[in-house]
C-alpha positions in Angstrom: 7.7 -4.9 15.1 6.1 -1.6 13.7 3.6 -2.3 11.2 1.9 0.4 8.9 -1.4 -0.9 7.5 -2.4 1.1 4.7 -6.1 0.4 4.0 -8.4 1.4 1.3 -12.2 0.5 1.4 -15.3 2.7 1.7 -17.7 0.4 3.6 -16.6 -0.3 7.5 -18.9 -3.4 7.4 -17.2 -4.6 4.3 -15.4 -8.2 4.0 -12.1 -5.9 3.5 -13.0 -4.0 6.8 -13.6 -7.5 8.8 -10.2 -8.7 7.3 -8.5 -5.6 8.5 -9.9 -5.6 11.9 -9.0 -9.1 12.8 -5.7 -8.4 11.4 -5.1 -5.5 13.5 -6.2 -7.4 16.6 -4.3 -10.3 16.1 -1.1 -8.2 15.6 -1.5 -6.1 18.6 -2.4 -9.2 20.6 1.1 -10.8 19.5 2.9 -7.6 20.9 3.5 -5.7 17.6 2.7 -2.0 17.2 0.1 -1.2 14.4 -0.6 2.3 13.0 -3.5 2.4 10.6 -3.9 4.7 7.6 -7.6 4.2 6.7 -7.4 6.3 3.5 -11.2 6.8 2.8 -11.9 7.5 6.5 -9.3 10.0 6.8 -10.5 11.5 3.6 -7.0 11.0 2.1 -6.5 13.6 -0.8 -5.2 11.4 -3.8 -4.2 14.0 -6.2 -0.4 15.1 -6.2 -0.6 18.8 -6.9 0.7 22.4 -6.1 -0.7 22.2 -2.5 1.6 19.4 -1.8 4.5 21.9 -1.4 4.8 24.4 1.2 7.9 26.0 -0.3 7.7 25.4 -3.9 11.1 25.8 -5.9 9.2 27.4 -8.9 5.8 29.0 -9.1 5.9 29.8 -12.8 5.6 26.3 -13.8 4.7 22.9 -12.0 7.2 20.2 -12.3 5.9 17.4 -9.7 9.2 15.4 -9.7 11.3 18.5 -9.3 9.3 19.8 -6.4 9.1 16.3 -4.7 12.9 16.2 -4.8 13.3 19.8 -3.6 10.7 19.0 -0.6 12.4 15.8 0.5 15.6 17.6 0.7 14.0 20.4 2.7 11.2 18.5 4.6 8.8 20.9 3.0 5.9 18.8 2.0 2.4 19.5 3.1 1.5 18.4 6.7 -0.8 15.3 5.7 2.1 14.1 3.5 4.8 14.2 6.2 2.4 12.6 8.7 2.3 9.4 6.4 6.0 9.8 5.5 6.8 9.6 9.3 4.6 6.6 9.6 6.8 5.0 6.7 10.2 5.9 8.3 8.6 4.2 11.8 7.4 0.9 10.2 9.4 -2.3 9.7 6.6 -3.7 7.8 3.9 -2.0 5.3 0.6 -3.9 4.5 -1.3 -2.5 1.8 -4.9 -3.7 1.6 -7.3 -3.1 -1.0 -10.0 -4.6 -3.3 -9.1 -4.9 -7.1 -10.4 -2.4 -9.2 -9.9 -2.9 -13.0 -7.1 -5.5 -12.1 -5.4 -2.9 -10.0 -5.7 -0.7 -6.9 -8.4 1.9 -6.0 -7.2 5.5 -7.0 -6.9 6.5 -3.4 -4.3 3.9 -2.8 -2.5 5.0 -6.2 -2.6 8.6 -5.0 -1.3 7.4 -1.6 1.8 6.1 -3.3 2.0 9.0 -5.8 2.3 11.4 -2.9 4.1 9.4 -0.3 6.8 7.6 -1.9 8.5 10.5 -3.5 11.9 10.6 -5.2 14.4 11.3 -2.3 12.2 10.0 0.0 11.3 6.5 -1.1 13.9 6.1 -4.2 16.8 7.9 -5.5 16.5 8.8 -8.9 20.2 9.9 -9.5 21.6 6.1 -9.7 21.6 3.5 -12.5 20.8 0.9 -10.1 17.6 2.3 -8.6 16.4 -1.3 -7.3 19.4 -2.0 -5.6 19.5 1.8 -3.8 15.9 2.0 -2.8 15.6 4.4 0.0 13.2 1.9 2.1 15.7 -1.1 2.0 15.4 -2.9 5.1 11.6 -2.8 5.5 9.4 -5.2 4.1 6.0 -5.0 2.4 2.9 -7.2 1.6 0.0 -6.8 -0.6 -3.6 -8.1 0.9 -6.4 -8.0 -1.8 -9.7 -9.3 -2.8 -11.5 -10.1 -6.0 -15.1 -10.1 -7.2 -14.4 -12.5 -9.9 -13.6 -16.2 -9.1 -10.1 -17.5 -9.2 -10.5 -19.0 -12.6 -10.7 -15.5 -14.1 -7.5 -14.6 -12.5 -5.5 -18.0 -13.6 -2.9 -18.1 -16.5 -5.7 -19.0 -18.6 -8.5 -17.1 -17.2 -10.1 -14.0 -18.8 -8.3 -11.5 -16.7 -4.8 -13.6 -16.8 -2.6 -14.5 -14.1 -3.3 -12.2 -10.9 0.4 -12.5 -9.9 1.5 -11.0 -13.1 -1.1 -8.1 -13.0 0.1 -7.4 -9.1 4.1 -7.6 -10.3 3.4 -3.7 -11.7 2.9 -3.0 -8.0 4.9 -5.7 -6.1 8.0 -5.3 -8.4 7.8 -1.7 -10.2 6.6 0.2 -7.2 7.3 -1.8 -3.8 10.8 -3.4 -4.8 11.7 -0.3 -6.9 11.7 1.4 -3.5 13.8 -1.2 -1.7 11.3 -3.0 0.1 11.4 -6.8 0.5 7.9 -8.0 -0.8 6.5 -10.7 1.0 4.0 -13.0 -0.7 0.5 -11.6 -1.5 -2.7 -12.7 0.2 -5.5 -13.1 -2.3 -9.2 -13.9 -1.6 -10.9 -14.6 -4.7 -14.7 -14.2 -5.1 -15.3 -11.9 -2.2 -18.5 -10.5 -3.7 -20.2 -13.9 -3.0 -19.1 -15.0 0.3 -21.1 -16.8 2.8 -20.8 -15.8 6.9 -18.7 -19.5 7.2 -16.4 -18.6 4.3 -15.9 -15.0 5.7 -14.6 -16.7 9.1 -12.7 -19.1 7.2 -10.6 -16.6 5.1 -10.3 -14.4 8.1 -8.8 -16.9 10.4 -6.6 -18.2 7.4 -5.1 -14.4 6.8 -4.5 -14.2 10.3 -2.5 -17.3 10.7 -0.5 -16.1 7.4 0.4 -12.7 9.1 1.6 -14.6 12.3 4.0 -16.6 9.9 5.3 -13.5 8.6 5.7 -11.5 11.9 
């Protein structure tokens, strides 16, 4: 299986990095091919702007949606976007790993989606049934995330609310919108106060979960 691992954490010695490294090592040991997009390490530009388009359709006014449609049709995205799009085309499974920031993903991960999941590439806006005609249909996706707060904060009665409802804006409105089949999210709570023993336990648990999906 071909797996694109999109990762967003600034610190190579973090728990998230430990989790990512263990996952990739396990996947490759199982015979899968893995490509990593380590967004912070890459210095990935998260802002969708005029420089994303090598041959803009208009220069007098900037319409991002129109320019993305034009670039999708003519393969005229900026080189860094084309590299990531080719990874998506290659992949059977996309894994998105990030820590929760204000109940959502870090800006750099959102920027990757804004720039890579362009209309005409990831979804077809000219249809009434976008969820049924997503251009990434046939591929799967999975969210792997960690929270600083304990699980009780992210329960239905907790202060932040049910984390699965919060993640639904990503799993449904973004990933399923593009036709991706979304696997159950893997969530680690209370990652800011973990003992070494628990780090090992959570890492082992995640690796075993990945094996069940691949």
